[in-house]
C-alpha positions in Angstrom: -2.5 -26.1 -9.7 -3.0 -27.2 -6.1 -4.9 -25.5 -3.3 -1.7 -24.4 -1.6 -0.5 -22.5 -4.7 -4.0 -21.1 -5.2 -4.0 -19.7 -1.6 -0.6 -18.2 -2.1 -1.6 -16.4 -5.3 -4.8 -15.3 -3.7 -2.8 -13.7 -0.9 -0.6 -11.9 -3.4 -3.7 -10.7 -5.3 -5.3 -9.4 -2.1 -2.1 -7.6 -1.0 -2.0 -5.8 -4.4 -5.7 -5.2 -4.8 -6.7 -4.0 -1.3 -3.7 -1.7 -1.0 -4.3 -0.5 -4.5 -8.0 0.2 -3.8 -7.1 2.1 -0.6 -4.6 4.1 -2.5 -6.9 4.9 -5.4 -9.7 6.0 -3.0 -7.2 8.0 -0.9 -5.6 9.8 -3.8 -9.1 10.6 -5.1 -10.2 12.0 -1.8 -7.1 14.3 -1.5 -7.4 15.2 -5.2 -10.9 16.5 -4.5 -9.8 18.6 -1.7 -6.8 19.8 -3.7 -8.9 20.7 -6.7 -11.0 23.0 -4.5 -7.9 24.7 -3.2 -6.3 25.1 -6.6 -9.6 26.6 -8.0 -9.2 29.4 -5.5 -5.4 29.7 -5.6 -3.5 27.9 -8.5 -0.1 28.8 -7.0 -0.7 26.2 -4.2 -0.9 23.3 -6.7 2.6 21.9 -5.9 1.9 21.8 -2.1 -1.5 20.1 -2.7 0.0 17.6 -5.1 2.6 16.4 -2.5 -0.3 15.7 -0.1 -2.2 13.9 -2.8 0.7 11.6 -3.7 1.2 10.4 -0.1 -1.8 7.9 0.1 -0.6 6.4 -3.2 2.4 4.7 -1.7 0.4 1.9 -0.2 -0.6 0.7 -3.6 3.1 0.5 -4.5 3.8 -1.5 -1.3 1.0 -3.9 -2.0 2.4 -4.4 -5.5 5.9 -5.0 -4.1 4.5 -7.6 -1.6 2.7 -9.4 -4.4 5.7 -9.3 -6.7 8.1 -10.7 -4.1 5.7 -13.5 -3.2 5.2 -14.5 -6.8 8.9 -14.5 -7.4 9.4 -16.5 -4.2 7.0 -19.3 -5.4 8.3 -19.3 -8.9 5.3 -17.8 -10.7 7.5 -14.9 -11.9 11.0 -15.7 -13.1 11.1 -19.2 -11.9 12.0 -22.3 -13.9 9.1 -24.1 -12.2 6.2 -23.1 -10.0 6.3 -24.5 -6.5 3.9 -27.3 -5.6 2.9 -25.8 -2.3 1.2 -27.8 0.4 -2.1 -26.5 2.0 -0.2 -25.3 5.1 2.5 -23.5 3.0 -0.3 -21.9 0.9 -2.1 -20.8 4.1 1.2 -19.4 5.5 1.9 -17.4 2.3 -1.7 -16.2 2.3 -1.4 -15.1 5.9 1.9 -13.4 5.2 0.2 -11.1 2.7 -2.6 -10.1 5.0 -0.7 -7.4 7.0 0.0 -5.5 3.7 -3.5 -6.2 2.3 -5.4 -4.9 5.4 -2.8 -2.5 6.7 -2.3 -1.0 3.2 -6.0 -0.5 2.7 -6.7 1.1 6.1 -3.6 3.2 6.2 -4.2 4.6 2.7 -7.7 5.7 3.7 -6.6 7.3 7.0 -3.6 8.9 5.3 -5.9 10.4 2.8 -8.1 11.9 5.5 -5.1 13.5 7.2 -3.8 14.7 3.8 -7.1 16.2 2.9 -7.1 18.0 6.2 -3.6 19.1 5.4 -4.9 20.8 2.2 -6.9 23.0 4.6 -3.6 24.0 6.3 -2.1 24.8 2.9 -5.2 26.9 2.1 -4.9 29.1 5.1 -1.1 29.0 5.9 0.9 27.7 2.9 4.1 28.3 4.8 3.1 25.6 7.2 2.7 22.9 4.5 5.6 20.9 6.0 3.5 20.4 9.1 0.6 19.1 7.0 3.0 16.7 5.2 4.4 15.5 8.6 1.0 14.7 9.9 0.2 12.6 6.8 3.6 11.0 6.9 3.0 9.7 10.4 0.3 7.4 9.1 2.8 6.1 6.5 4.7 4.5 9.3 1.9 1.8 9.6 2.0 1.1 5.9 5.7 0.6 6.1 5.4 -1.7 9.1 2.7 -3.7 7.2 5.1 -4.0 4.2 8.0 -5.1 6.4 6.0 -7.8 8.3 4.6 -9.2 5.1 8.0 -9.3 3.4 9.7 -10.8 6.5 6.9 -13.4 6.8 7.1 -14.3 3.1 10.9 -14.9 3.3 10.8 -16.7 6.6 8.4 -19.5 5.4 10.4 -22.6 4.9 9.1 -24.7 2.0 10.3 -26.9 -0.8 11.4 -23.8 -2.7 13.2 -22.0 0.1 
């Protein structure tokens, strides 16, 4: 396995791992806030759960980015794995960084907004849509990170493209 392929796989691993770590931390943060709310008023569980789920999407986006790259270079579902040059490996590595970094950071910030939204649900449960909207605004940057990574992965011309 050459250095180019190693770098490409490292990029895929970082996209999945960092976005996943951010999501795990984020879901945990909101879960803690939600548990406090539900201990006081169990009827608000559903609204708190929606807010808890939101920071988990970045982990899915990171997984998708990694999967698409691994398919692209033939590690998954290919007859042969691409022999990538150093420059191709670096390009694939760089293509994964928006999702790796954007996914991690947006998951943490979305969790902070979602945890604050649990406070809205605690005091005014009828306003839960506003809490979800605030948290969903952060999601925009996770989606943009996913899009730029996927576009970059599929725009790299190589021996396999």
